[in-house]
C-alpha positions as MATLAB code, in Angstrom:
seq = 'MRKAAAFFCFFNFVIAAFAASGDTADVKPQSQKYFIVNNISISGNNKTKSRIIFRELPFHSGDTIQQNKLDAVLLRAKNNVFNTFLFIFVRIDTIPFYQNHIDIHIDVKERWYIFPVPIFEISERNFNTWLQNPNLKRTSYGFYVIDENFRGLKQNLALKIRLGYAEQYELTYSVPYINSKQVSGLGFGFSYNRNHEIPYATVNNQLMYYKNTESYVRNEWVGRTTYTRRMGLYNTQTAELRYVQSGISDSVLSLTNDYFSGHSKSFQLFIATLAFRRDYRDNRVYPLKGYYYNIDFVKQGLGLDFENTNFLYATASCRKYWNLYKRFYFAAALKGKLSTYGKQPYYIQRALGYGDYVRGYELYVIDGQSYALLRTNLRYQLIKPRVLHVDMIPTEKFNTIPYAFYLSAFFDGAYTVDNFYYKKNPLTNDWLFGGGAGLDFVSYYNTVVRFEYSWNKMGQGGFYIHFMAPF';
ca = [
      35.819   10.263   -6.085;
      32.414    8.946   -5.029;
      30.848   12.287   -5.667;
      32.352   12.540   -9.006;
      31.006    9.050   -9.884;
      27.554   10.093   -8.787;
      27.498   13.240  -10.843;
      28.963   11.260  -13.883;
      25.991    8.903  -13.608;
      23.622   11.865  -13.446;
      24.810   13.575  -16.485;
      25.020   10.308  -18.428;
      21.405    9.453  -17.962;
      20.256   13.013  -18.759;
      22.008   12.706  -22.141;
      20.702    9.238  -22.604;
      17.154   10.691  -21.929;
      17.304   13.220  -24.684;
      18.870   10.659  -26.971;
      15.798    8.450  -26.531;
      13.547    7.725  -29.473;
      11.990   10.582  -31.313;
       8.503   11.015  -32.601;
       7.159    7.987  -34.557;
       6.375    9.887  -37.791;
       3.725    8.566  -40.119;
       5.226    6.824  -43.041;
       3.574    7.620  -46.349;
       2.564    4.459  -48.188;
       4.856    3.240  -50.934;
       2.339    0.918  -52.569;
      -1.532    0.538  -52.806;
      -1.536   -1.452  -49.547;
      -2.988    1.323  -47.422;
      -6.223    2.546  -45.942;
      -7.709    6.025  -46.163;
      -9.621    7.171  -43.080;
     -13.004    8.370  -44.139;
     -15.126    9.183  -41.028;
     -14.314    9.043  -37.286;
     -17.217    8.524  -34.902;
     -17.414    8.335  -31.067;
     -20.075    6.818  -28.741;
     -20.409    6.416  -24.963;
     -19.111    9.836  -24.187;
     -22.257   11.089  -22.406;
     -20.380   13.928  -20.562;
     -17.009   14.163  -22.261;
     -16.790   16.464  -25.185;
     -15.871   14.735  -28.378;
     -12.972   17.169  -29.043;
     -11.198   15.995  -25.900;
     -11.106   12.429  -27.460;
     -10.148   13.630  -30.948;
      -7.219   15.549  -29.349;
      -5.618   12.134  -28.414;
      -5.865   10.488  -31.874;
      -2.700    9.962  -33.969;
      -4.856   10.178  -37.253;
      -7.595   12.351  -38.711;
     -10.159   12.110  -41.431;
      -8.450   11.975  -44.815;
      -5.249   10.489  -43.367;
      -3.641    7.356  -44.879;
      -2.442    4.329  -42.826;
      -0.458    1.488  -44.152;
      -2.267   -1.856  -43.843;
       0.617   -3.529  -41.986;
       0.584   -0.649  -39.480;
      -3.125   -0.303  -38.867;
      -3.282   -2.450  -35.779;
      -0.355   -0.632  -34.187;
      -1.819    2.812  -34.948;
      -5.238    1.794  -33.479;
      -3.627    0.426  -30.396;
      -1.752    3.643  -29.985;
      -4.910    5.628  -30.287;
      -6.683    3.298  -27.772;
      -3.821    3.794  -25.266;
      -3.826    7.595  -25.789;
      -7.571    7.897  -25.104;
      -7.364    5.529  -22.017;
      -4.408    7.590  -20.609;
      -6.577   10.604  -20.323;
      -7.982    8.867  -17.158;
     -11.493    9.724  -18.221;
     -12.637    6.187  -19.259;
     -12.784    2.702  -17.773;
     -12.743    1.015  -21.230;
     -11.922    2.136  -24.737;
     -12.645    0.104  -27.929;
     -11.748    1.132  -31.478;
     -13.187   -0.713  -34.527;
     -12.819   -0.207  -38.212;
     -15.780   -0.317  -40.634;
     -15.148   -0.897  -44.364;
     -16.443    2.097  -46.441;
     -15.539    1.491  -50.090;
     -12.441    0.137  -51.805;
      -9.598    1.000  -49.365;
     -11.445    3.570  -47.403;
     -12.471    2.800  -43.757;
     -14.549    4.433  -41.109;
     -13.231    4.228  -37.546;
     -15.570    3.992  -34.535;
     -14.483    4.727  -30.959;
     -16.643    3.407  -28.171;
     -15.802    4.554  -24.551;
     -17.216    3.782  -21.120;
     -16.935    6.789  -18.901;
     -15.539    6.775  -15.346;
     -17.287    8.267  -12.377;
     -15.938   11.807  -12.248;
     -17.358   13.458   -9.145;
     -16.021   11.990   -5.936;
     -17.083   13.219   -2.538;
     -14.487   11.165   -0.666;
     -14.049   10.924    3.063;
     -10.449   11.373    4.135;
      -8.731    9.076    6.539;
      -4.982    9.447    5.966;
      -1.894    8.218    7.661;
       0.601   11.035    8.124;
       3.769    9.229    7.301;
       6.197    9.154    4.349;
       4.739    5.882    3.356;
       2.460    3.122    4.705;
       5.447    0.991    5.773;
       6.890    3.535    8.216;
       3.458    3.740    9.881;
       3.291   -0.056   10.255;
       6.444    0.083   12.323;
       4.642    1.999   15.001;
       0.868    2.009   14.276;
      -0.635    5.021   15.990;
      -4.061    6.400   15.111;
      -3.136    9.696   16.635;
      -1.034   10.289   13.522;
      -4.021   10.154   11.187;
      -5.858   13.016    9.470;
      -9.604   13.038    8.580;
     -12.025   15.228    6.580;
     -13.422   15.162    3.018;
     -12.276   15.669   -0.551;
     -14.603   16.744   -3.304;
     -13.280   16.538   -6.811;
     -14.670   16.819  -10.313;
     -12.150   15.199  -12.688;
     -13.996   16.125  -15.832;
     -15.660   19.530  -14.995;
     -17.810   20.671  -17.852;
     -16.890   17.575  -19.866;
     -13.624   19.242  -20.896;
     -11.198   17.405  -18.615;
     -11.032   20.329  -16.352;
     -10.152   19.541  -12.683;
     -11.862   21.201   -9.802;
     -11.030   20.138   -6.223;
     -11.711   21.163   -2.709;
      -9.987   19.450    0.272;
     -10.679   19.984    3.932;
      -8.440   17.830    6.133;
      -8.414   17.935    9.886;
      -6.589   16.045   12.612;
      -2.790   15.371   12.655;
      -2.057   17.309    9.376;
      -4.579   20.085    8.933;
      -5.131   21.354    5.344;
      -7.559   23.533    3.360;
      -6.953   23.400   -0.366;
      -8.703   24.558   -3.550;
      -7.384   23.801   -7.015;
      -8.583   24.301  -10.541;
      -6.971   23.348  -13.781;
      -7.978   23.778  -17.421;
      -6.018   21.711  -19.819;
      -6.908   23.638  -22.916;
      -7.752   27.428  -23.129;
      -7.462   27.770  -26.876;
      -9.201   26.250  -29.845;
      -6.100   24.395  -30.915;
      -6.037   22.601  -27.524;
      -2.404   23.423  -26.843;
      -2.246   25.829  -23.999;
      -3.599   25.192  -20.423;
      -3.845   26.955  -17.069;
      -3.950   25.906  -13.413;
      -4.394   27.602  -10.175;
      -4.116   26.451   -6.512;
      -4.258   27.721   -3.044;
      -3.679   25.883    0.295;
      -3.310   26.643    3.949;
      -1.621   23.900    6.184;
      -0.886   23.720    9.952;
       0.600   20.953   12.087;
       0.819   20.046   15.719;
       3.899   17.906   14.898;
       6.684   18.211   12.334;
      10.117   16.701   11.625;
      12.758   19.151   12.422;
      15.989   17.188   11.761;
      17.313   13.933   10.258;
      19.518   11.885   12.590;
      20.832    8.349   11.815;
      18.620    8.541    8.764;
      15.504    8.819   10.777;
      13.248   11.910   11.076;
      13.165   13.622   14.416;
       9.790   14.963   15.342;
       8.689   17.751   17.732;
       5.061   17.739   18.906;
       2.784   20.181   20.840;
      -0.840   19.034   21.310;
      -1.801   22.512   22.632;
      -0.776   24.701   19.696;
       0.349   24.473   16.224;
       4.086   24.252   15.564;
       4.025   25.238   11.872;
       1.646   26.961    9.563;
       2.061   27.494    5.780;
       0.402   29.292    2.952;
       0.944   28.226   -0.583;
      -0.352   29.771   -3.862;
       0.514   28.809   -7.432;
      -0.241   29.357  -11.019;
       0.727   26.941  -13.825;
       0.908   27.330  -17.612;
       1.120   24.193  -19.750;
       1.853   23.815  -23.401;
       1.219   20.517  -25.010;
       3.071   19.867  -28.282;
       1.586   17.114  -30.389;
       0.446   14.142  -28.546;
       3.300   13.256  -26.174;
       5.296   16.375  -25.329;
       4.463   18.824  -22.605;
       6.131   21.977  -21.370;
       5.185   23.451  -17.979;
       5.996   26.768  -16.342;
       4.941   27.305  -12.711;
       5.258   30.069  -10.228;
       4.660   29.265   -6.561;
       4.677   31.456   -3.503;
       5.298   29.911   -0.114;
       5.070   31.529    3.255;
       5.684   29.472    6.411;
       6.379   29.989   10.057;
       7.437   27.767   13.045;
       6.945   28.041   16.860;
       9.683   29.230   19.180;
       9.948   25.661   20.472;
      10.971   24.312   17.155;
      13.424   27.167   16.667;
      15.098   26.220   19.944;
      15.824   22.701   18.647;
      17.523   23.605   15.378;
      19.240   26.483   13.585;
      18.704   24.915   10.153;
      15.047   24.561    9.652;
      14.832   27.986    7.989;
      17.793   29.996    6.966;
      19.518   32.254    9.279;
      17.946   31.040   12.595;
      14.647   32.509   11.436;
      11.224   31.385   12.504;
       9.539   32.579    9.282;
      10.159   31.875    5.691;
       8.908   33.184    2.410;
      10.042   32.836   -1.128;
       8.971   32.492   -4.817;
       9.721   29.125   -6.514;
       9.839   29.121  -10.335;
       9.745   25.845  -12.281;
      10.388   25.100  -15.948;
       9.732   21.466  -17.040;
       9.676   19.332  -20.194;
       8.134   15.837  -20.385;
       7.823   13.298  -23.091;
       5.423   10.475  -22.303;
       5.091    7.576  -24.820;
       4.065    4.810  -22.435;
       1.166    2.437  -23.180;
      -0.412    2.868  -19.783;
       0.498    5.783  -17.450;
      -0.648    3.982  -14.302;
       1.209    0.694  -14.836;
       3.318    0.827  -17.997;
       4.593   -2.271  -19.766;
       5.877   -0.797  -23.029;
       7.139    2.597  -24.141;
       9.250    5.213  -22.568;
       9.180    8.453  -20.575;
      11.638   11.199  -19.858;
      11.643   14.640  -18.223;
      13.867   17.377  -17.156;
      12.822   20.042  -14.578;
      14.707   23.235  -13.589;
      13.577   24.706  -10.243;
      14.669   28.083   -8.864;
      14.130   28.345   -5.119;
      14.036   32.157   -4.595;
      14.185   34.868   -7.166;
      16.711   37.146   -5.480;
      14.110   39.416   -3.737;
      15.005   41.057   -0.466;
      12.461   39.254    1.706;
      13.328   35.720    0.543;
      15.191   33.429    2.843;
      17.132   31.417    0.278;
      18.272   31.492   -3.369;
      19.564   28.427   -5.196;
      18.870   26.341   -8.440;
      18.419   22.646   -8.836;
      17.567   20.353  -11.766;
      15.935   16.970  -11.766;
      15.745   14.531  -14.671;
      14.633   11.026  -15.350;
      14.458    8.455  -18.160;
      12.373    5.343  -18.055;
      12.140    2.529  -20.592;
       9.754   -0.385  -20.762;
      10.189   -3.524  -22.856;
       8.062   -6.602  -23.751;
      10.898   -9.210  -23.734;
       8.960  -12.335  -24.647;
       5.234  -13.138  -24.351;
       4.431  -12.493  -20.684;
       7.891  -11.294  -19.673;
       8.462   -7.556  -19.408;
      11.492   -5.494  -18.203;
      11.803   -1.934  -17.132;
      14.553    0.388  -16.074;
      14.626    3.946  -14.740;
      17.378    6.505  -14.067;
      16.593    9.641  -12.011;
      18.707   12.284  -10.442;
      18.888   15.619   -8.862;
      21.840   18.256   -9.130;
      21.836   21.361   -6.920;
      23.992   24.393   -7.086;
      26.479   24.623   -4.218;
      25.278   26.233   -1.005;
      23.536   25.370    2.184;
      19.842   24.613    1.832;
      17.334   24.990    4.613;
      16.193   21.729    6.099;
      12.629   22.790    5.314;
      13.121   22.341    1.591;
      16.029   19.908    1.380;
      14.907   16.550   -0.083;
      16.588   13.520   -1.662;
      15.649    9.887   -0.900;
      13.093    8.472    1.416;
      10.109   10.608    0.368;
       8.735   10.144   -3.154;
      11.930    8.498   -4.361;
      13.614    5.657   -2.523;
      15.725    2.463   -2.932;
      13.566   -0.490   -2.273;
      14.761   -2.101    0.949;
      15.248    1.275    2.465;
      11.687    2.348    2.831;
      12.146    3.013    6.541;
      15.148    5.374    6.068;
      15.468    8.969    4.961;
      18.627    9.801    3.018;
      18.642   13.656    2.802;
      21.077   15.589    0.574;
      21.481   18.190   -2.086;
      22.029   15.818   -4.987;
      21.455   12.170   -5.876;
      21.325    9.579   -8.564;
      18.971    6.653   -8.570;
      18.671    3.442  -10.598;
      15.683    1.133  -10.605;
      15.030   -2.058  -12.495;
      12.127   -4.536  -12.705;
      11.511   -7.888  -14.337;
       7.892   -8.758  -14.504;
       5.902  -11.847  -15.335;
       2.241  -11.563  -16.217;
       0.793  -14.049  -13.927;
      -2.907  -13.322  -14.761;
      -3.513  -11.425  -18.034;
      -5.824   -8.481  -17.906;
      -9.442   -9.798  -17.247;
     -12.849   -8.299  -16.506;
     -14.940   -9.222  -13.565;
     -18.622   -8.319  -13.749;
     -20.424   -7.662  -10.373;
     -24.076   -7.856  -11.099;
     -25.047   -6.639   -7.582;
     -23.514   -3.297   -8.116;
     -26.252   -1.260  -10.062;
     -24.012    1.209  -11.896;
     -21.820    0.191  -14.874;
     -19.145    2.642  -13.754;
     -18.280    0.326  -10.909;
     -19.726   -3.116  -11.739;
     -17.210   -3.859  -14.515;
     -13.838   -4.368  -12.846;
     -10.634   -5.016  -14.793;
      -7.786   -6.695  -13.060;
      -4.370   -8.294  -13.585;
      -1.536   -9.741  -11.555;
       2.171   -9.574  -12.129;
       5.132  -11.350  -10.411;
       8.186   -9.077  -10.200;
      11.876   -9.205   -9.394;
      13.763   -6.000   -8.911;
      17.163   -4.387   -8.150;
      17.755   -0.682   -7.194;
      20.885    1.364   -6.514;
      21.499    5.007   -5.624;
      24.041    7.509   -4.304;
      23.225   10.769   -2.428;
      25.535   13.688   -1.907;
      25.160   15.577    1.402;
      27.819   18.311    2.169;
      26.353   19.442    5.455;
      24.608   16.781    7.594;
      26.434   13.558    6.565;
      28.240   13.179    9.903;
      24.897   12.488   11.600;
      23.500   10.222    8.695;
      25.758    7.249    7.804;
      23.750    6.371    4.705;
      24.638    9.534    2.931;
      27.566    9.937    0.590;
      27.664    6.094    0.116;
      26.227    3.581   -2.415;
      22.968    2.073   -1.590;
      21.716   -1.205   -3.052;
      18.519   -3.215   -2.656;
      16.535   -5.970   -4.326;
      13.790   -8.426   -3.905;
      10.511   -9.924   -5.345;
       6.859   -9.093   -5.232;
       3.346   -9.471   -6.482;
       1.571   -6.556   -8.190;
      -2.200   -6.110   -8.451;
      -3.571   -3.713  -11.035;
      -7.236   -2.652  -11.398;
      -9.397    0.362  -12.422;
      -9.513    3.896  -11.176;
      -5.686    3.946  -11.111;
      -5.527    1.335   -8.508;
      -2.123   -0.497   -8.094;
      -1.146   -2.437   -4.951;
       2.371   -3.957   -4.652;
       3.373   -6.607   -2.104;
       7.118   -6.898   -1.946;
       9.874   -8.479    0.139;
      13.230   -6.752   -0.202;
      16.792   -6.742    1.159;
      19.296   -3.875    1.408;
      23.037   -3.665    1.565;
      23.092   -3.957    5.294;
      21.425   -7.393    5.113;
      18.156   -6.108    6.500;
      15.017   -7.705    4.919;
      11.413   -6.820    5.110;
       7.920   -6.954    3.710;
       6.549   -3.758    2.274;
       3.227   -2.651    0.738;
       3.035    0.179   -1.854;
       0.087    1.708   -3.705;
       1.499    2.859   -6.987;
       3.693    1.456   -9.736;
       7.411    1.405   -8.972;
       8.177    3.911  -11.716;
];
């Protein structure tokens, strides 16, 4: 009965996602109270090509905009340009031309795009699990070089070399637009990873680790190619093909029969993904208004002879954000995963406790083949977005710092279905609930820090720190 209820919730929110609001079509003016866009000019884009900015605008030269909708249309344009993550600030002004014609001027302040960043990472599922047992031996170090606006065309080129606890060598390159209409894009990536320590099982909803300081216990090669198609301003389709080849040591194999399929010490397969996303949020880093939904279909294995597994799963989510009254905001999100029946290798089985979790259960892993997750947030804008100027910093890309603070109260619930390992993990196949309150800090360069105190259904309370918006 519980499984049926979980699946019922999953299908309901998928249907709700696709029933969400459609495109906000331009309404033709019914009277003379409208503006005609004459000329659109851009300044401040010293590196970024103008066509990347024009691609985000919901209007073009010659379009008509009703006077009572002008402010909303300009705000939407500002949000769209800001959500490219290419600029610190965006300002849009109108200039009277003649009669009811207007010019529109867009002024941007570009971010710093090339980052040679030293790496010092904690190899845990989240910062809070590391705080339970701080250990600098579980850290990784190296450097990460990225150009987030390669050639001024929003292309992304990145090289990562990470040593220490979780060793990784990675090269990625993505081109958002490969045609003149700026619709199709391509991406490529390659990485090699190896580890001295890995989790090989989940018991009592905790990861069980095996470590060998003398040799690597797992190595992994991954290659991928991605095709994207962006339809209009807010819809994106993605098709990706990924190849994974991995191997473990004999010592890990002696501890578990389930890490790879069939008591094997090696693993290889193709992973094909088809995804659709609609993103109509005002701010992708910390949204306060708008909505987002997606549905992904993932095929693990294509039925080839050398592949270790073959199954299909789908994930879907729907998120909605409201401005209730003045400084009060509310948000809700539904997310779920549904897998075809069949045993999945531990290596690729994921549910809650990794990217997705119920607040109050940050220290637990709830593995399974399917799950449904609900998250809700009530926010109060304690300090409205402001700008701090730091004169001692010479470059304008860093000396102008926006910031804002929000108080939040939240409640989450979830249900995970595990058909194989539930006897060892009491939190699976059961409803989970958690809630609490927190303080959120939001700044530039996609910076979000959340300080939260939450309780779970077991009566356990704790203080947690997170570095991204809750959803």
